C-alpha positions in Angstrom: 37.4 102.1 75.5 34.2 100.8 73.8 31.8 98.4 75.3 32.8 95.8 72.8 36.3 95.8 74.1 35.0 94.6 77.4 32.8 91.9 75.9 31.8 89.4 78.6 31.5 85.8 77.4 30.1 82.8 79.2 31.0 79.5 77.5 29.0 76.4 78.3 31.8 73.9 78.2 31.9 70.3 77.2 31.6 67.3 79.5 34.7 65.3 78.5 38.4 65.8 79.3 39.6 65.8 75.7 36.9 68.1 74.5 37.6 70.5 77.3 41.3 70.6 76.3 40.4 71.3 72.7 38.0 74.2 73.7 41.1 76.2 74.7 41.6 77.1 71.0 38.3 79.0 71.2 39.2 80.8 74.4 42.5 81.9 72.8 40.7 83.4 69.8 38.1 85.1 71.9 40.9 86.7 74.0 42.8 87.8 70.9 39.7 89.5 69.6 38.7 91.2 72.9 41.9 91.5 75.0 40.0 93.6 77.6 37.0 91.2 77.7 36.4 88.3 80.1 35.8 84.6 79.5 34.1 82.4 82.1 33.4 78.7 81.5 30.5 76.8 82.9 31.8 73.3 83.3 31.9 70.2 85.5 33.8 70.5 88.7 36.4 68.0 87.7 37.5 70.4 84.8 38.7 73.1 87.2 42.4 72.0 87.0 42.2 72.3 83.2 40.6 75.7 83.2 43.1 77.0 85.9 45.9 76.2 83.4 44.3 78.2 80.6 45.3 81.8 81.1 42.6 83.3 79.0 39.8 81.9 81.3 38.9 84.3 84.1 37.0 81.6 86.1 35.3 78.3 85.9 31.8 78.1 87.1 30.2 74.8 88.3 26.7 73.8 87.9 25.9 71.5 90.9 24.3 68.7 88.8 25.3 65.2 87.8 26.2 64.4 84.2 23.0 64.2 82.2 20.8 65.6 85.0 18.2 68.1 83.9 17.8 69.9 87.2 15.5 72.5 85.8 15.1 74.4 89.1 18.8 74.5 89.7 19.5 75.9 86.2 16.7 78.5 86.6 18.1 79.6 90.0 21.7 79.9 88.8 20.6 81.5 85.5 18.7 84.2 87.4 21.7 84.8 89.6 23.8 85.5 86.5 21.4 88.1 85.0 23.3 91.1 83.7 26.7 89.5 84.0 27.3 88.5 80.3 27.0 89.9 76.8 27.2 86.5 75.0 26.8 82.8 75.8 28.6 80.3 73.5 27.3 76.7 73.9 29.7 74.0 73.0 27.3 71.0 73.8 24.4 70.5 71.4 22.0 69.4 74.1 18.7 71.1 74.9 19.5 71.3 78.7 22.8 73.2 78.0 20.8 76.1 76.5 18.5 76.5 79.5 20.8 78.4 81.9 21.9 81.1 79.3 18.2 81.6 78.5 17.2 81.9 82.2 20.1 84.4 82.6 18.7 86.6 79.8 22.1 86.7 78.1 21.5 89.0 75.0 23.3 86.8 72.5 23.1 83.0 72.8 25.2 81.2 70.2 25.3 77.5 69.4 24.8 74.8 66.8 21.1 73.9 66.1 21.4 70.6 68.1 18.4 69.4 70.0 15.4 71.6 69.3 16.8 74.7 70.8 14.7 77.2 68.9 13.7 80.1 71.2 16.4 79.3 73.7 19.2 80.3 71.3 19.0 83.5 69.2 22.1 82.9 67.2 21.6 79.3 65.8 24.2 78.0 63.4 23.7 75.2 61.0 26.7 72.9 61.0 28.3 71.8 57.7 30.2 68.7 58.8 32.2 68.5 55.6 33.4 72.2 55.9 34.2 71.7 59.6 35.4 68.1 60.0 37.3 68.6 63.2 35.7 69.2 66.6 38.1 72.0 67.4 36.9 73.8 64.2 33.3 73.5 65.3 34.2 75.0 68.7 36.1 77.9 67.2 33.5 78.6 64.5 31.0 79.5 67.3 33.3 82.3 68.4 33.4 83.8 64.9 30.8 85.8 63.1 28.6 83.4 61.2 30.1 82.4 57.9 33.5 83.9 58.7 36.6 82.0 57.6 38.5 80.3 60.4 42.0 81.5 61.3 44.7 79.3 59.7 46.3 77.9 61.5 44.1 77.6 64.6 45.8 78.3 67.9 46.7 74.9 69.4 45.5 74.2 73.0 48.3 74.9 75.5 48.1 74.2 79.2 50.3 76.3 81.5 52.1 74.4 84.2 54.1 75.9 87.1 57.5 74.1 87.4 57.3 74.1 91.2 53.9 72.4 91.1 55.3 69.7 88.8 58.3 69.2 91.0 56.1 68.8 94.1 53.9 66.2 92.3 57.0 64.2 91.2 58.4 64.3 94.8 55.0 63.1 96.1 55.2 60.0 94.0 58.9 59.4 94.3 59.6 60.0 90.6 63.2 60.4 89.8 64.4 63.6 88.2 67.6 62.1 86.8 66.0 59.5 84.4 64.0 60.1 81.2 60.3 59.6 81.9 58.1 57.6 79.6 54.4 58.2 80.3 52.0 55.4 79.3 48.2 56.1 79.1 46.6 52.8 78.4 43.0 53.7 79.4 40.1 54.9 77.4 36.8 55.9 79.0 34.9 55.4 75.7 35.4 51.6 75.8 37.8 48.7 75.4 37.8 48.9 71.6 40.2 52.0 71.9 42.7 50.2 74.1 46.1 49.0 72.7 46.7 45.6 74.4 48.4 45.6 77.8 51.0 43.2 76.5 52.0 45.7 73.8 52.3 48.5 76.3 54.4 46.2 78.5 56.8 45.3 75.6 57.2 48.9 74.7 57.8 49.8 78.3 60.5 47.1 78.7 62.3 48.4 75.6 62.7 51.9 77.1 63.5 50.6 80.6 66.4 48.7 79.1 67.6 52.0 77.6 67.5 53.6 81.1 64.1 55.1 81.2 61.5 55.1 84.0 57.9 54.3 83.2 54.9 56.1 84.7 51.4 54.6 84.1 48.6 57.1 84.2 44.8 56.6 84.3 41.7 56.7 86.4 40.7 54.1 89.0 38.8 52.4 86.2 42.1 51.8 84.5 43.8 50.2 87.4 43.3 46.6 86.3 45.1 47.3 83.0 47.9 49.4 84.5 48.5 46.8 87.2 48.8 44.2 84.4 51.4 46.3 82.6 53.3 47.3 85.7 53.5 43.6 86.7 55.4 42.8 83.5 57.9 45.6 83.9 61.0 46.1 86.0 59.5 47.1 89.4 62.5 49.4 90.2 61.7 51.9 87.5 57.9 51.7 87.1 55.3 53.8 88.9 51.6 52.8 88.6 49.6 56.0 89.3 46.2 54.9 87.9 43.6 56.2 90.4 46.2 57.7 92.7 46.5 61.2 91.2 44.2 64.1 91.2 43.7 65.5 87.7 45.9 68.5 88.6 48.8 66.2 89.6 48.4 64.1 86.4 48.6 67.3 84.3 51.7 68.5 86.1 53.4 65.1 86.0 52.7 64.7 82.3 54.4 68.0 81.7 57.6 66.3 82.9 57.4 63.4 80.5 60.1 63.0 77.9 57.7 60.9 75.8 54.0 59.9 76.0 52.3 56.9 74.4 48.5 56.9 74.6 45.3 55.5 73.3 42.8 58.1 71.9 41.8 59.5 75.2 41.5 62.6 77.4 45.0 62.2 78.7 46.2 62.1 75.1 44.8 65.6 74.5 46.4 66.8 77.8 49.8 65.5 76.7 49.3 67.2 73.3 48.4 70.5 75.0 51.6 70.2 77.1 53.6 69.8 73.8 55.2 66.6 75.0 56.6 64.2 72.4 53.4 62.0 71.9 52.6 58.8 70.1 48.9 58.1 69.7 47.4 54.7 68.7 44.2 54.6 66.6 42.1 51.6 65.7 38.4 51.8 66.6 38.5 55.6 66.3 40.0 58.0 63.8 42.3 61.1 64.0 40.0 62.7 61.4 37.7 64.2 64.1 39.7 64.7 67.3 43.4 64.4 66.5 46.1 65.5 68.9 46.5 69.2 68.3 50.2 69.4 68.4 53.1 69.5 66.0 55.0 67.2 68.4 52.8 64.2 67.9 53.0 61.0 65.8 50.2 58.7 64.9 50.0 54.9 64.4 46.7 54.2 62.7 45.1 50.8 61.8 44.4 50.3 58.1 42.3 47.1 58.3 39.0 47.1 56.4 36.7 47.4 59.5 38.5 50.3 61.1 37.5 52.7 62.3 34.2 51.2 63.6 33.6 53.8 66.4 32.2 51.1 68.6 32.8 50.8 72.4 33.8 47.1 72.0 35.0 45.2 68.9 31.8 44.1 67.2 33.6 41.2 65.5 35.4 40.1 68.7 38.9 40.0 67.2 40.2 43.6 68.1 42.6 43.3 65.2 42.8 47.1 64.7 44.7 47.5 67.9 46.3 44.1 68.2 48.0 44.4 64.9 49.6 47.8 65.7 52.8 46.1 66.9 55.1 47.3 69.7 58.0 47.3 67.2 56.1 49.7 64.9 55.3 51.9 67.9 58.9 52.0 69.1 60.1 52.9 65.6 57.5 55.7 65.4 58.4 57.1 68.8 62.1 56.8 68.2 61.7 58.8 65.0 59.7 61.4 66.8 62.3 61.7 69.6 65.1 61.9 67.0 63.4 64.8 65.2 62.9 66.6 68.5 66.6 66.2 69.4 67.7 67.6 66.1 65.6 70.8 66.4 
């Protein structure tokens, strides 16, 4: 067996949930090219549950630094500890600091987009053609290809592997029934309020499916608890579970795998639901599916077409938030019902 068959790759992973999910397409292609090789991912500690559900990843490594912290000494020490362990580093972030550890580690091939003045730190610097690679997932995968090589078509979609027994334990822990269809609502968005579909719209949609015999489970971080509490308060208390801030990421992933349908803003949880291949409706206003769409054939999109959308602002700069308000619950229900009907017929 040649040395190339055992190619050892260190990926410097992204810092956001959705981006980490999308990076799975890269790991799948690396594993296909070098089945006997290894892929380790340097990533924030919170991402470990995602990496554990990506079979191609041997291990996740954690840099003990806060988001945005330079920590030059820490990066040097950890880089020196990894000397000789890898043949290539692939850097998904474009930051200068993300290039330091692979350089300190002396990894022979260090690949990344030009980004922030990384000359000398990288020795395989790629120049990004944004028009040729409009999607983030394409930009990730291209770094795992020889420079200029055509991307596989289609790209492998991210897929998270969930153990049924773990999902069952999570459902039992939160008293979620196994004899009712489960509608997962993900009304949060770390990016900012402009990406949020109104709580009243989520509540109206939730009521519709409760009347049809569904249970509703609200997902999100502790930062989303105000909006999930508002939605839960408008629903039938007997069949709603407000789990915002109550689940570990591992539990949220496992519970989402049980969902019969998911409705979400453009968020990290949306990408998780897509990678679990759950029937998924995504609502777009301030952002666009043209850069980070759900990478799933089992997803439908409801996208604002007003003149000022997408603005890509954290909060509506005009103060009216029409892009999300005017995406009606009725339209969302029609889209989701159509998606579920298609799934039932296949």
